[in-house]
C-alpha positions as MATLAB code, in Angstrom:
seq = 'MLSNVGIPGLIIILVITLIIFGPKKLPEIGSAFGKTLSEFKRSTNELLEDDDQEAPEPKK';
ca = [
     -24.281   44.360   53.627;
     -20.804   45.405   52.467;
     -20.274   42.096   50.689;
     -22.557   43.369   47.911;
     -20.339   46.397   47.192;
     -18.206   45.710   44.141;
     -15.569   47.687   42.291;
     -18.104   50.114   40.739;
     -19.567   50.808   44.184;
     -16.137   51.506   45.647;
     -15.359   53.896   42.790;
     -18.617   55.770   43.402;
     -17.838   56.013   47.137;
     -14.334   57.329   46.351;
     -15.687   59.957   43.941;
     -18.285   61.131   46.462;
     -15.607   61.317   49.156;
     -13.373   63.353   46.844;
     -16.227   65.759   46.124;
     -17.136   66.195   49.800;
     -13.693   66.424   51.403;
     -11.379   67.329   48.540;
      -8.104   65.683   47.605;
      -6.070   67.463   50.305;
      -8.058   65.931   53.176;
      -8.062   62.322   51.911;
      -4.591   61.398   53.270;
      -5.567   62.756   56.698;
      -8.834   60.807   56.665;
      -7.046   57.629   55.540;
      -4.420   57.999   58.245;
      -7.029   58.565   60.951;
      -9.023   55.554   59.732;
      -5.913   53.367   59.741;
      -4.971   54.438   63.271;
      -8.515   53.792   64.471;
      -8.581   50.343   62.887;
      -5.197   49.350   64.340;
      -6.240   50.567   67.808;
      -9.448   48.540   67.549;
      -7.504   45.406   66.561;
      -5.007   45.920   69.395;
      -7.777   46.362   71.957;
      -9.621   43.314   70.669;
      -6.471   41.192   70.880;
      -5.819   42.400   74.445;
      -9.361   41.481   75.472;
      -9.026   38.019   73.940;
      -5.676   37.469   75.680;
      -7.175   38.575   79.015;
     -10.053   36.118   78.585;
      -7.643   33.291   77.795;
      -5.575   34.025   80.894;
      -8.581   34.235   83.220;
     -10.396   31.126   81.982;
      -9.432   28.001   83.932;
      -8.545   24.930   81.925;
     -11.357   22.369   81.739;
     -10.854   19.177   83.728;
     -10.966   15.882   81.883;
];
């Protein structure tokens, strides 16, 4: 779905976001989004590492 969004679509989304939240709130929103994304990546990596540690090696 998001693969169809090009540069014009991103510009429209940015303009709408500026209208709704205003320029003063954008850095706060960006920071919160970045923190959320990094926490999600960290949690995902921890889950993958836990699965690798728990899975026994296959016998040949």
